[in-house]
N, C-alpha and C positions, 0 to 999 in steps of 0.2 A: 504494500500500500504506500504510494508516494504522497507525502504531505507537502504542500506548497505554502510558503509563508512570504508575505510582502510586508515590509516595514517602511514607513515614511515618517520623517520628522519635519516639524515646521516651528520656527521661532515666531511668537506672537507678542507684540508690544502691549501687553495687558496682564493684570494679575490673574492667577489661576481661577479665582472665584468668578470673574467676569467671563472668562473663556468657558468655564463649566456651565454657566447659565445658558450661554448660546448653544453649546453642544448638547444640552439635554432638553431644550425647549422644542419638543417635537412639532408643536403647532406652528412654529416659525420656520421650520426647515424648508418649506416650499419657497419662502421668500429669501432665505439666506443661502441655501445650497443650490447652485445653478444646475447641478446634475440630478436633482430630485424633482420629479414632476408632481407627485402626490404623496401625502402621508395620511393614513387613516389610523388614528389611535384606537386600539381595541380594548384597553383596560382603563378603569377609572383611577383617579388619584395622580399624584406626582410621579416623577421619574425615579425608579428604583427597581430592585430585584422583582421580577414578575411583570414589569411593564411590557406590553405587547403592542405591535403596530404593523401595518402593511405599508411598505415603501415601494413606490413605483419610480423606476429610472429608465432611461433610454440607454441600452447597451448594444453595441454592434448594429445600430440602426433599428432596433426593435424595443418596444416597451417590455420591461420585465418587472413583475411585482412579486415581492417576497415578504413573507411574514417573519418578523424578528421578535426576539424577546431578550430582556436583560437578565443575565445569570449571575452577575456580581456587580456591586456598586459601592464605592467608597467616595462619597461626595467631595468634589473639588480635587480628587486625586486620580481615580480610575473607574472605568466600568467595562464590563464585557457583555457582548451581545452575541447570540447564536441564531442560526437559521439553518433550515434543511431544504434542499432542492434537488430533485432527481437523484436521490440517494447520496448526495454529497452534503457533508456537514460543514458549515461555515462558522468560524469564530473570529470576532473582531474584538480587539482590546484597545481602548483609548487610555493613555496615561498623560497626566499633566505634571510637569516637573518645573519647579520654580527655578528660573534662570537669572533672576535679579529682582529688585523691588517691584518693578512694574513689567516684568517680562516672564513669559511662560514658554517652555518647550513642550509642544504637543507631539507625542509619539503614538502613531496609529499602526497597529499590526492587523493583518488579515490572513487567516489560515484556512485552507481548504483541505478537508479530509475526504478523499473520494472513496466510493464503494469498491469492493473487490470485484474480481471477474472482468468480463468484457467492458462493462461501464467504466471500471477503474482504469483500464488500458486506454480507453478513449479520452478520459479525463486527463490522464498523464500526457497523451499526445497533444492535447490542446493547452497544456499547462503554460508554456512560454507566452503564447498569445494572450491567454487569460491573465497571467501575472502582469503583463505590460498594461493591459486595460485597467486592471485593478489599481496598479500604481498611479496611473493617470487620473483615475476617478478620486482616489484618496488625496492626491496632491491638489486637485481642483477643489475638493471639499475643504481642505485645510486652508487653502488660499482664500476661499469664500468666507470662512469663519474669521480669518485674520482681517480681511477687509471690513467685515461687519463690526467686529469688536473694536478695531483700531480707529475706525471712522464713525463710530457711534450709531450705526444703522441697525444694530441688533438690540 
């Protein structure tokens, strides 16, 4: 079983608390994240373990909607989100690291755990293309968050 992980870091000129608020405000994602077309929150209450939502993005020219849920949450420090699609399990982790009094390093990792058998072989063959697309999407998301937080649009 080939596990593929992509890690992207971005320095944001804002304290972790402000970055956290933007990165966990699911209702605002459609206006903050240019790669997100729709978000449908499925669970009541604030952002934390158990929060579920459907997120629609355009990938490879097609709309893709995935249901995601928070599996770990340490406010203003880190959260983990999981999803499953076509037998592959996806795990995303966001970490906020203080880089200075008003500066945060955001580290986002995305891991894909493919199924075994023929599906796993196909997933492995598409891995490099998928990893490049994931890296671009994460980079764009973090750039969007930085723009929103640093320029006060979030």
